[in-house]
N, C-alpha and C positions, 0 to 999 in steps of 0.2 A: 317574496318573489321566488318562483320555482323555475328551475332551469332544465331544459331537455334538449336532446339532439336526435332528430329522426325518430322520435317516439321513445327514446331511451331516457329515463328519468335520471338526472344528474344530481339533484339535491335542491336545497332552497336556502335562502338567507335574506335578511333585511337589506334593503338597498344601501349602497355605500359607494364612495368614489373609487375604492379599490377592493376587489374580492379575490380570494385565492381558493383553490380546491378545498383547503381546510375549512374555509368559511361556509361552504355549502354542503359539507358532509355532516349530517346530524350527529352531534355528540363528540366530534373530533376536537382534540386539544393540541395536537402536534402534527407537524408535517410528516412524521414517520408513521402515522396511523395507517394501517393496511388499506383502508378504503380511500384515504387521501392519495396514497401512492398509486393505487390502481386507477383511480380517476385521472391522475396526472399521466399515467402510462397510456390510458385510453386517448386522451386529448392529444398528447405529443405524437402518438403513433399514427394519428389521422391527419397530421399536417400535410398539406398538399405537396410541398416541395421537399419536406424532410429537413429543411434548414430552420432549426429552432432559433437561431440567432436573429432572424428577421421576423420573429413572431410566429404564431400558429394560425394558419388559414385552413379552414375546413370548407371546401367549395360546395356549390350546389350539386355538382356531379357526385361528390363523395356522400353527401347527405341522401341524395336520391338512391344511390347504390346501397346504402345501409338500409333504407326503407324497403327496397326491393328484396334484399337478402332476408330481412326479418319477416316479410310477408311470405316468402317462399319457405321459411323455416320457423313456423310459429312456436315451436317448443324452445327456441333459443332465448336465454336470458343472460344478462350481464349483471352479476352481483359483485359490486366493487369491494364489498367486505369479505368476500370468500375467494381468496387467491387461488385455491385449488380448483375451483370451478371457473373463475374468471379467465385464467391464462389459456386453457384449451379453447374456450369459447371465443376469446379474442383472436387467437391464432387462426381459427377457422374463418372468422369474419375478415381478417386482413388478407387471407389467401383468396377469398371470394372477391374482395375489392380490388386486389392486384390483378385478378383475371379480367376485371372490367377496365383496366388501364386508367384508373382514376388518379394514380400517384405519378409524380414527375419521373421517377426512375423506371416505371413499368414498360415504356416503349423499348427500353434497353434490356428487356427480359428479366429485370431484377424485381423481386417480390418484396413487399414491405414486411418487416418483421416487428414483433412487439418490443417496445422499448423496455430495456432491463430496469429492474426496480431501482438500483442505485443511480443509473443514468437519469431516470426520471426525477429522482430526488434531487440530484445535483442541479439539473436545469430548473427545477422549481425554486430552489434556494437562490440560484443565480438570478432568476427573473424577479423574485421578491426583493433581493438586495438591490438590483438595478432600479426597480421602481421606487425604492426608498432612498435613492441618491448615493448609493455606495459605488465604488470604483469597479465596475464590471464592463469590460470592453469586448463586445461580441465580434469586433472586426479583427481581432488578433488571430493568428494561425494556431491551430491546436499543436500540442507537443506530445510526442510518444517517447518513452524511455524504455530501453532494453538493458536489463541488468547483466551482470557477469556471472562467472562460475561461482557456485555456492552463494548465489545472490538471490534477491527478490525485490519487490517493490519497496522494501524497507529502505534501500539506498536512494530512493526518490522522495521519501516522505517529507524531509525538511525542504528540499528544493521545490516541491509542489506548493508548500506554504509560501515560499518566496515568490513563485510565479503568481499566486493568488494575491499577494500583497501588492503586486504591480498590475492588477486589473484582469488577470486571466480568469475566465469562468472556470468553475470546478469541473464542468462537463467537458472542457477542452483539454484536460490533462489525463493521460492514460499510460499504462504500463503493459508491456508484453512479458509474461512470465512463462518459463519453460523448464524442462528437465535438464539439470546440469550434472547429474550423478555419473561418476565414472563407472559405476557398477553396471550401468546399462549402455556403456559405450558411447556416451554423448560426445559429439564432435561438431563444433560450430561450422566446420568447412565440409562436412560430409554432404554430398549433393542430395542423397535420398532424404536425410534428416532435414536438410535446408528446404527442400520442396514442401515438406509438411509445415515447417515453421513459416515459410513465406505465405502459405495459404492462411495460416492463423493470424499473421501480422496484417495481411491485407484485409481481413475482416474488421480489425480495429481501425486501420487507416480509412477504409471506406465509411465506417460509421462516423469517424471524426470529420471527414470531409462533408458528409451529408448533413450532420447536425449543425455544422458551422457555415456551410456554404463556401468554404475555402477550396481552392483547386489543389492546394498542396498542404502538407503538414511539415513541421520541423521535427527532426529525429535526433535522439541521443543514444549512444551505445557505450557501455562501460565494460572494459576487460574482455571476457569471452563474448560479451554483447557486441563488441566491435566486429568480431568474426561473423556473428549472426547478421549484423547490419550489412557487412560486406557482401554476403551471399544474397541478401534481399535487394540491395542497390545494384548488384551485378546484373539484374534483369532490367532492361531499359524501361519497360512499362511501369515497374515499381519506382525506379529512380525519377520518373516523370512526376510522381506524386509527392516528392520530397523537395522542399525549398532550400533547406539548410541542414547540414549534418554536423554534429559534434562527436568526435571520437575521443573517448576518455581512457587514457593509459592502456591502450590495447595494441592492435596489430600495426606493424610498420607496412607502409604501402608505397608503391611507385607513383601513384596518382590518386586524387580524391575518388572514392568509390562512386561509380555511376556519373562521374564528372559533376557531382553535387558540391556546391561550395562548402568547404570543410574547415572546421576549427579542430585542432588536435591538442588536447590538454594532456600533459605528462606528469607522472609522479617523480619521486626522487631517484637520482642516479640512472636515468634512462637516456640512452643515446639514439633511440629510434626516431623516425620521423615519418610523416605522411607527405610525400613530395607534392608540391603544388598547393598545400594547405597552409593555414596559419598555425605554426607550431609554437606552443607556449610551454616553457620549462621552469620549474622552481629554481630559486637561487640555491647554491650549495650551502649557504649559511642558514637558510630557512627551508629545510626539506619538507616535502608534503607527501603523505602516504598514498598508497594505491587506492584505498577506499576514500580517504579524505578528499582526494582530488575530484571525486564524484559528488561529494556532499557539502563542500565548503561554500561559504558566502562569496569568497573571491572567485571561485569557479563559476558560481551563479552569475556574477556580474559579467564575466567574459561570455558565458553562454547566451545570456539575454542580449548583449550587444551584438553578438553574431547573428542571432535570430531576427533582431529588430532594427539594427543599424543605429542604435542609441543606447545610452546608459540607463540602467533601471532607476526608477524613482527611489528605491530602497533595496537593501540586501538584508534588512532586518525582518524578523518574524514577529509581527506585532500581536499583542494580546487581543482576543476577540472582545467585542462589546458585550455587555450584559453578564449574567451570572452562569451561563451554561455554554457548552460547545457540543458539536456533533462529531461522533466518531463512527467509523465503519472500516471494514477490512476483510481479510481472509484468514481462516485457520487452515494451514497447509501442511501436508507431509513434505518434509524437506530433506534433500534438495530437489526432489522430484517436482515440487510446486504443484501438487495436486491436492484437491480438497480433502480435509481430514474428516471424511464421512464417518458417521457412527459416533462422533463425540457430541457432547452437550456443552455449549458455551454458557458459563455462568459468570456474571460480573457483579462483584461486591465492592461497595465503597469500604475503605479500610482506614484505620487510625494511622496517620502518617508517622507517628512516633513509634508504632509497634508493628504495623502491617496487619494487625488483627481486624477481622471484619466488625463493622459497626452494628450489624444486625444479622439475624439468622437466615433471612430470605434474600435472594439476589435482587439487585436493582434491575437487572436485565438478564434474560436467558433465552436461548433458542437452540434447537438441534441443528447441527452442521450437516449439510447435504453434500452431494458430490462435487459441487463447484467451490465449496469452502467459504462462500461469501456469508458475511454476517453484518448486522446493522442495517440502516443507521440507527444509532442510539444517542439520546441526549444525556449528557453527564454534567456534573457540576464543574465549572471552570476551576482548574488548579487543584481539585481534590485528587486523592490517591485511590487507585482501584486495584483489585485483584481480578485477573482474567483467568478463569479456570476452564480447561478442556477436560471434561469428566468422561470416563468410560465405565462400563458396567464392571469390568474386572477389578478386583481388589489390587491396590497398589499401582494402577495404571494411569492415574490422573497426572496432569501436567499443569502447573500454575505459572502465571506470568505477572511480573510487577514492573511498573514504569513510573517515571516522574509524572506529576499531574499535567494534564493537557490544558494549555492556555489559549489554544486556537483550534478550530476545526481540523480534524485529520481524518482523511478518507482512505489512507493507504496503510493502516495499521496491520502489521503482520504478526500472527501467532504461529510460529514455525515449530512443528513438533515431528514426531515419528511414531510409527506403530510400536506398541509394546514389544520389547525384545528385539527391535530392529534399529538401524541407524546408529549414530554415534552415541546416543543415550544408552544403548544396550551395554556399553562398556563402563558405565558408572556403577560402582559397587554400592550395595544397599544394605541397610540394617535398621533396626528400631532405635539405634543409639546415635545416628548421625544424620545430618541434613546435606543434601546435594544442591549445589548451585551452579548455574551458568550465567556469567556476567558478560554483557556485550555492549558495544557501541559501534555505530556506523562511522567510525573514525579510528584508525589504528591506535593501540596503546603502546607507548614507548617506555622502556625501562633501562636503556643504555645510552641515553643522550644527555646526561648531566642536567643542566638547567632546563632542557626541553623535555624532561621526563614527565610522564603522568604519574600521579600517586593514586593508587586504588587500594583501600584497606577494607578488610572484613573483620569486624570486632577488633580493630586496631592492628591486625596483622597485614603487613604490606605484601601484596600478591603480584604487583607489577615490578619486576626486577630485570636485570640483564639476562637472567636465566629463562624467565617466562616470556619476556616481551622485547627481544632485541629488534631494532628498527627493521632489519631486512626480513624478519619473520612475518611481518605484516599482521601481527596478532590483533584481532578485533573481538575475540570472545575467549573467555577462560573458564574451563570446567573445574569445579572443586568437588572432591569427594574423598572419603576415607578409604584409600586403597586397602583391600583385604579386610576392611571393617575391623581393624585391630585397635582402634582408639588412639592411634598415634599419627603424628604428622611427619612428613619428610620434606624438610625445607633446606635450601631454597628451591629445590625441585629442578626441572619441571617433571610432571608426570610423563613417563616414557611413551605411553600410547597417544595421548592427546597432543603432545608437542610435535609428533611426527605428521600431523595433519595440516593442510594449508589453512592459514588465517586463524588457527586455533592453538591454544596452549592449555595447560592444566596443572593442577597441583594436588598432591596428596595432603589434604588439609582436613583435620578432624574438627568438624563443627558440631558440637553437642546438640542433640535433639531432645525434645521433651514430649511426653504423650499428648499433652493438650496444646502443643505448639504455642506455649504462652511466654516464651523467652525470646524477645526479638533479636534478630541478627542485624547489626548496624553496618551498612555498606556506604563508604564515602569515596567519591571520586573528585580529585582536584586536577582538572584538565590543564595541560600545557597551554600557555597563552591565555589563560582565563583570569589573569590578574588576581590570583588567590581565591577565586570563587570555589565553593565546595558544593557538589551535587550529592544529595543524600537520599537513599532509599532504604527503608527498614522493612524486613520481611519476617514472618514467623519461622520458628525453627522446626519445620515439619519433619517427622521421621521419614527417612527415604524409603522405608518399606511400605509406607502409606501413600506418600506423594513422591512419585519417582523422580521428578525434577522440578526445580524452581528456576525460572528464567528471569533475569533482571536486566532490563534494557535502559541505558542512560541516553539522554539526548546527545546528538553529535555536535551541538553548538552551545555556546554561552554568549549571552548578550548583556 
C-alpha cells in the first residue's frame, strides 16, 4: 500500500489496523530516524487548525494549494531523508500555503511555520502512546516553566516526568531559557530586556496554544524567573493567555501579577508573600531549599492541584516500560543558555562500576549547532553513559556523567563554557589530577545534623558545614587541585568557588592516571532518603586532557 499527498510520495507499508510514519518509511527502525521525523514534521505542519491534540486534518484546500504550488515550481522536491534540503523546501511551501490563507491562523496574518524536530517527535510519541492505551490527555492545558538565575531547564527535568506520569503529553511541556549572567547586566525587571524576553516567551506560548487548542497555558516561574514572569504578566494581552501562575521562591508582590490566580511556594526562612495569592511556607522543623522547592514531589502536588483543581494521581516518577528510554536536550554555554556551537556530542555507554567506556565507538554522536539541541536518542534503560562535548583544541573537552535514566527525559542539559571562559576557567589543571564538578538540583546541606547530606569522593567527605551550610544554597561543588601541588586543603572551602552563588569548592587532590583506568567513586546519601545511596563512578581523567568532568545526581529518591 503506497501513500501520497498532492502528488508527494510519503512511503508504503502493508495494510494494518495502525500505521505510523516509521512504518511507511522504507528501512526505518526508530521514531528518531531523520526521514521519519521529517515526514512527521511535514504532516503536523500541514494540519488545518494547527491543533494537534484533536488530530491532523489536511483539507482539500490545503491539498489543492500544494498541487498548485508544485505545478508552478516543477523543480521542487521534498526528500524526507535529507534534512538540509527538506527544511528550506518545506519553509518555502508553508509560506506559499499561508499566502493562500489555507490555515486557520492565516486570516489573522499569522504564517504557518515548520514544526521543530523535537516537537514533532514528542507529538508522534504522544499519539502512539495514546493509540496504545497509555494515559495521554490532550485536553490538559500546556505548562511553561521559566527558570531562575544561574538556572536552566534542568530544574524542570524531574517535574516534567511527574507531569507526564499524570497524563500530560510530552508536547505540552516547555521551558523558556534565557541569559542570566551578571557579566552582561541581565536584570529581570529591566524594561528593554523584558520586551525582548516577552517576545521570545510569546513565541513559546503561541506554539503551545496552537498545538493544544487551549486558549491559555499554565505558567511556573522560579527565583529570577518570577521577575521575568512578572514583566510578562504585566502586559494585559499576555496575562490573558495564562490560566494559572505558580511563583516559586521569588519576588514579593502586592497582588498576583496580571491578576492571574497565583500559588506562591516559598523556601526556608522566607517572610515574603504575594498578597492575594495562596502562600505556602515550609515548617521550621523541615526546611526546604530554594532550588528544592522547585523540584520536589511535594511542590509538584501543590502545583498540579493549583493548575487542575484536583490532586495528582501520583507524585512518583515511574520506570518506563520496555528496555529502552528516549533522551534529548541541549548543550549550552552557561549561564548564557546559548547553544554550545562547535562542539561534537559523543555518547558512550560505560561500565557503571568504573565509568570506563564499553566500546571505542560512541552509541550516538552529532555536531552541536547554534541552538544547542541534540537528540532524540534511544538508550538502554538504567544503563550508565558518558556524554562528551568534544572540541578540536587539546584539553578542551568536557565530559558529563549521570545516573542511569529509567524514564524518558527530554530536558537533559549539558551546561558548559567556552575554553578559558566561565567558572571552569578557574579550575587548575595538570597531568596529575582530575577535576570534578558534582551537582544536584536540590541543595546539599552540611550543617543540619540529622538533615545533612553525605557526599563522598573516594571516601573523602566533601559536604561539610564549611562547604555546604544551609543558607549557602550549595547545589554544585567544584573539586580541583589548587596550584596543582598534589596536596589537599581540607576542610576548605576553596576561596574562589565558595564566593559564588549556589556553588562551593574544595582544594582536593584526586590522582589522575594517563589511561584514566582508576575509577573515582562518588557516593551521595541524600537527606530523607532512608539510607539510600546514589553512586556514580567516573574515570580519573587527567585535567590537562579533559578540562572538566561534571557529575549530576538525581534530585529525588523513590
